[in-house]
GUVEX-448798 format. One record per residue (C-alpha): x, y, z. Coordinates in steps of 0.2 Angstrom, whole numbers, padded with zeros to 4 digits, always signed. Each point is the difference from the previous one (the first is absolute). Example, Ala and Ser with C-alpha at 12.3 -4.5 7.8 and 13.67 -1.06 7.14 Angstrom:
+0062-0022+0039;+0006+0017-0003;
//
This chain:
+0000+0000+0000;+0014+0012+0005;+0008-0004-0017;-0016+0003-0009;-0003+0017+0009;+0018+0005-0004;-0003-0004-0018;-0017+0010+0000;+0008+0014+0009;+0015+0000-0013;-0013+0000-0015;-0009+0014+0008;+0016+0010+0002;+0005-0004-0018;-0017+0005-0006;+0000+0016+0009;+0018+0004-0006;-0006-0004-0018;-0015+0011+0002;+0010+0014+0007;+0013-0002-0014;-0014+0001-0013;-0008+0015+0008;+0017+0009+0000;+0003-0005-0018;-0017+0007-0006;+0005+0019+0001;+0017-0004-0009;-0009-0009-0014;-0013+0013-0001;+0013+0014-0001;+0009-0011-0014;-0016+0000-0010;-0003+0018+0003;+0018+0004-0006;-0003-0011-0015;-0016+0008-0005;+0008+0017+0003;+0014-0004-0011;-0011-0007-0014;-0011+0016+0001;+0016+0011-0001;+0006-0011-0015;-0017+0002-0009;+0001+0019+0003;+0018+0001-0006;-0004-0010-0016;-0016+0011-0003;+0011+0016+0002;+0013-0007-0012;-0013-0005-0013;-0007+0018+0001;+0017+0007-0002;+0004-0011-0015;-0016+0005-0008;+0002+0018+0004;+0017+0000-0008;-0006-0009-0016;-0016+0010-0003;+0005+0018+0005;+0012+0010-0010;+0007+0009+0015;-0003+0000+0019;+0001+0017+0008;-0001+0003+0019;-0012+0014-0001;-0012-0009-0011;+0002-0019+0005;+0008+0001+0018;-0006-0017+0005;+0006-0009-0016;+0016+0010+0000;+0004-0005+0018;-0005-0018-0004;+0011-0002-0015;+0014+0009+0009;-0001-0012+0015;+0001-0015-0012;+0012+0007-0012;+0014-0013+0002;-0013-0015-0002;-0008+0009-0015;+0017+0003-0009;+0006-0017+0003;-0016-0007-0008;+0003+0011-0015;+0018-0004-0001;-0004-0019-0001;-0015+0001-0012;-0001+0016-0011;+0017+0009+0002;-0009+0016+0003;+0006+0013+0012;-0009+0009+0014;+0004+0019-0001;-0001+0007+0018;+0002+0017+0008;-0008+0009+0014;-0012+0008-0012;-0004-0013-0013;+0000-0019-0002;-0003-0008-0017;+0003-0017-0009;+0011+0003-0015;-0007-0012-0012;+0011-0004-0015;-0007-0008-0015;+0004-0016-0009;-0013+0002-0013;-0011+0014-0007;-0017-0008+0004;-0013+0013+0006;-0005-0003+0018;-0002+0013+0012;-0010+0015-0006;-0003+0017+0007;-0016+0008-0006;+0008+0018+0000;+0011-0005-0014;-0011-0004-0015;+0010+0004-0016;+0018-0003-0006;+0003+0019+0001;-0004-0001+0018;+0014-0012+0003;+0011+0011-0011;-0004+0015+0011;+0004-0010+0016;+0017-0005-0007;+0004+0018-0005;-0005+0007+0017;+0012-0013+0008;+0013+0006-0012;-0004+0018+0005;+0001-0004+0019;+0017-0008-0003;+0007+0015-0009;-0006+0011+0014;+0012-0008+0013;-0013-0009+0009;+0012-0002+0015;-0003+0019+0004;-0012+0008+0012;-0013+0014+0001;-0002+0010-0016;+0011-0012-0010;-0014-0012+0001;-0013+0012-0006;-0005+0003-0018;-0013+0008-0011;-0011-0010-0011;+0003+0012-0014;+0019-0003+0002;-0002-0019+0000;-0011+0000-0015;+0012+0011-0010;+0014-0012+0004;-0010-0015-0005;-0005+0008-0016;+0017+0005-0004;+0008-0017+0003;-0014-0010-0009;+0003+0011-0016;+0018-0008-0001;-0009-0017-0005;-0001-0005-0019;-0019-0005+0001;-0009+0017+0000;-0017-0009+0006;+0009-0004+0017;+0004+0018+0003;-0009+0010+0014;-0008+0016-0004;-0009+0007+0016;-0010+0012-0009;-0010-0015-0005;-0013-0006+0013;+0003-0018-0002;+0019+0002+0004;-0005+0011+0015;-0011-0014+0007;+0014-0012-0003;+0012+0010+0012;-0015+0003+0012;-0003-0019+0002;+0019-0003+0003;+0001+0013+0013;-0015-0006+0008;+0007-0018+0001;+0016+0007+0008;-0010+0010+0012;-0010-0016+0005;+0016-0010+0004;+0007+0015+0009;+0014+0005-0013;-0006+0018-0001;-0011+0011+0010;-0010+0015-0005;+0007+0017+0007;-0010+0013-0009;-0013+0001-0014;-0012-0011-0008;+0005-0012-0014;-0017+0000-0007;+0001+0018-0005;+0017-0003-0008;-0008-0014-0010;-0014+0011-0005;+0012+0013-0006;-0007+0013+0012;+0010+0016-0003;+0016+0002+0011;-0004-0016+0009;+0015-0010+0007;+0003-0013+0013;+0014-0002+0013;+0005-0018+0004;+0013-0007+0011;+0009-0016-0001;+0001-0012+0015;+0012-0014+0005;-0011-0012-0009;+0005+0007-0017;+0018-0005+0005;-0005-0018+0002;-0009+0000-0016;+0015+0008-0010;+0013-0012+0008;-0010-0015-0005;+0000+0004-0018;+0013-0009-0010;+0003+0009-0016;+0006-0015-0009;-0015-0010+0004;-0012+0015-0003;+0008+0001-0018;-0002-0019-0003;-0018+0000+0006;-0004+0015-0010;+0007-0007-0016;-0009-0017+0003;-0017+0007+0003;+0001+0013-0014;+0005-0013-0013;-0017-0004-0008;+0009-0014-0010;+0004-0010+0016;-0016+0003+0010;-0006-0018-0002;+0017-0007+0006;+0006-0005+0017;+0000+0014+0013;+0016-0007+0009;+0013+0014+0001;+0016-0006-0008;+0012+0005+0014;-0012-0010+0012;+0002-0016-0009;+0018-0003+0005;+0001+0011+0016;-0015-0006+0009;-0003-0018+0005;-0015-0008-0008;-0009-0003+0017;+0003+0018+0006;-0007+0006-0017;-0015-0011+0003;-0003+0008+0017;+0002+0018-0007;-0012-0003-0014;-0013-0008+0011;+0000+0014+0013;+0000+0014-0013;-0014-0010-0010;-0011-0002-0009;+0007-0017-0003;+0016-0010-0004;-0002-0007-0018;+0010-0015-0006;+0000+0009-0017;+0011+0014+0008;+0012-0009+0010;+0000-0019-0001;+0015-0003+0012;-0009+0011+0013;-0016-0009-0002;+0009-0017+0001;+0008+0006+0016;-0017+0004+0007;-0007-0017-0005;+0015-0008+0009;-0003+0010+0016;-0019+0002-0001;-0004-0007+0017;+0014+0011+0008;-0006+0015-0009;-0018-0003+0004;+0005-0002+0019;+0010+0016+0000;-0013+0010-0008;-0013-0005+0012;+0011+0001+0016;+0008+0017-0006;-0015+0009-0008;-0015-0010+0003;-0002-0002-0019;-0003-0016-0010;+0010-0007-0015;-0010-0004-0016;+0010-0011-0012;-0005-0006-0017;+0009-0008-0015;+0005+0016-0008;-0001+0013+0014;-0001+0003+0018;-0007+0015+0010;-0004+0005+0018;-0017+0000+0007;-0004+0013+0013;-0015-0003+0011;-0015+0012-0003;+0003+0016+0009;+0018-0003+0005;+0009+0009-0014;+0003+0018+0006;+0012+0005-0013;-0001+0005-0019;-0001-0018-0007;-0006-0001-0017;-0016-0011-0002;-0017+0000-0008;-0016+0004+0010;-0018+0000-0003;-0003+0018+0000;+0009+0008-0015;-0007-0002-0017;+0017-0003-0007;+0003-0014+0012;-0017-0008-0004;+0004+0001-0019;+0017-0008+0003;-0008-0015+0009;-0014-0001-0013;+0014-0001-0014;+0009-0013+0010;-0016-0011+0001;-0003+0002-0019;+0019-0004-0004;-0001-0015+0011;-0015-0006-0009;+0008+0002-0017;+0015-0010+0006;-0011-0014+0007;-0011-0001-0016;+0016+0000-0012;-0005+0017-0008;+0017+0007+0004;+0016-0009-0001;+0005-0010+0016;+0012+0009+0012;+0019-0002-0003;+0012-0011+0011;+0000+0014+0013;-0019+0002+0001;+0000+0016-0010;-0012+0005-0014;+0006+0010-0015;-0014+0010-0008;-0002+0016-0009;-0008+0017+0004;-0014-0005-0013;-0003-0016+0010;-0002+0010+0017;-0011+0013-0009;-0012-0013-0006;-0002-0007+0017;-0001+0017+0008;-0014+0006-0012;-0009-0017+0004;+0001+0003+0018;-0005+0018-0001;-0016-0004-0010;-0005-0013+0012;+0005+0008+0017;+0002+0019-0004;-0017+0004+0008;+0007-0006+0017;+0015+0012+0000;+0000+0018+0007;-0005+0015-0009;+0018+0005-0003;+0005-0016-0008;-0016-0002-0010;+0003+0018-0008;+0018-0002-0002;+0008-0002-0018;+0003-0019-0003;+0018+0002-0004;+0003+0011+0016;-0009-0013+0010;+0009-0015-0007;+0017+0009+0003;-0006+0002+0019;-0003-0018+0000;+0017-0004-0008;+0008+0010+0014;-0009-0008+0014;+0004-0018-0007;+0018+0005-0002;+0001+0006+0018;-0009-0016+0007;+0012-0011-0010;-0013-0007-0012;+0008+0006-0017;+0014+0009-0008;+0001+0011-0015;-0006+0004-0013;+0018+0001-0008;+0004+0010-0015;-0008-0013-0012;-0016-0001+0010;+0003-0016+0009;-0006-0004+0018;+0006-0013+0012;-0014-0007+0011;+0008-0007+0016;-0006-0016+0009;-0006+0010+0015;-0015+0006-0012;-0007-0018+0003;-0003+0005+0018;-0015+0011-0003;-0018-0001-0005;-0014+0011+0005;-0019+0001-0001;-0013+0013+0004;-0014-0002+0013;-0016+0009-0004;-0009+0004+0016;-0017+0008-0003;-0007+0011+0013;-0016+0011+0000;+0003+0019+0001;-0013+0013+0004;+0008+0012-0012;-0011+0001-0016;-0008-0016+0006;+0012-0010-0011;+0011-0015+0003;+0018+0003+0003;+0013-0013-0004;+0016+0000+0010;+0014-0009-0009;+0016-0005+0008;+0015-0009-0006;+0003-0017+0008;+0016-0009+0000;+0001-0019-0004;+0019+0000-0001;+0001-0012+0014;-0011-0013-0007;+0009-0002-0017;+0016-0009-0004;+0016+0011+0002;+0009-0006-0016;-0006-0001-0018;+0003-0019+0000;-0011-0003+0015;
//
């Protein structure tokens, strides 16, 4: 009995000790769990901030502390991580100073991608380049009055310099209203990105040629960043390439990038700048993307929250609805030119499927003529013209078609026409088709029925390649 009592007593002591030990461990385990949860929360917040910084750098031309203080501080805080990422994947440099941060995006190809609504015409871009030249000549490292200039002085300098060219149609004459609108849009763009600031006067009065009207501007530190990022050799090469009408349907890959930039890095650059990476333009880069498709898709999702969409002849980035804050070129359901472009794509696709047009080439591209597209356009206009806005309905057919050409080039759906009137339809045109919804609703006005017509995209319900 004594032995049994001793055993029971010992078991009770052991149980008590174990219970005490367990109770003592509970706070430590709880603290450990809380620490892990806090660490996980901090990591999620860190990753979210880093993604926000990556997207801000990519989708904004510049970041200024007095305009985007939160983003400016965020990018500044993650600068080393951001630069390390670009060192590995794009080779781009982050230009950083106390007053401006910007991602200097060097091109590997001349594909249109990012678009600024302020710049609409070729002469707008020409004016922008001349303004940067003017800024550099005024010793932009100076301060105070050395940074200020009169619009009349700028216009005089641009007009004089442009007259040195051989092609007279490219010269500026700021007595002409159109040329004045060109320089106004270029100045407005620079003002929007913080490159200049208005000191005195009204640009509108100068544009409208109000007597004695003039405007005083001042360059800021942003202009220095824009000027230093310009590579004269690259600018000359790009200018020659895009102005040569005989090569408009050829590869957009820049000659110097072919050997100087690794294929995978070229793939990253073209994908990020958009609108798409085409196998036609750069087969080695496209092959590198296919070889590293899973890695690239993972990096895109983790870094920007974007998806990679790959097909036989092209690849592009898909941004979630409402997540793109920057000037990314894309089609939408609102503009008449956008709707017409997608309607044309649908008819073109039908012609390919029925064999009315020749099949796409080995790169998924269609080679057609302006006459082919005009025939499609007139068919579309006759069938759907009543659905378009008043401006589009009343517009001259040639002018409206030129607007559609411009929209399709910007969205990466076509190239050309070249000097012989040939057009290259790119494989991305197979992505789009639209239909119109007619929603009838009774209106009290005049007691008549009013029909509301809206464009409805069915792009996600069709195959994404001509062959599918």
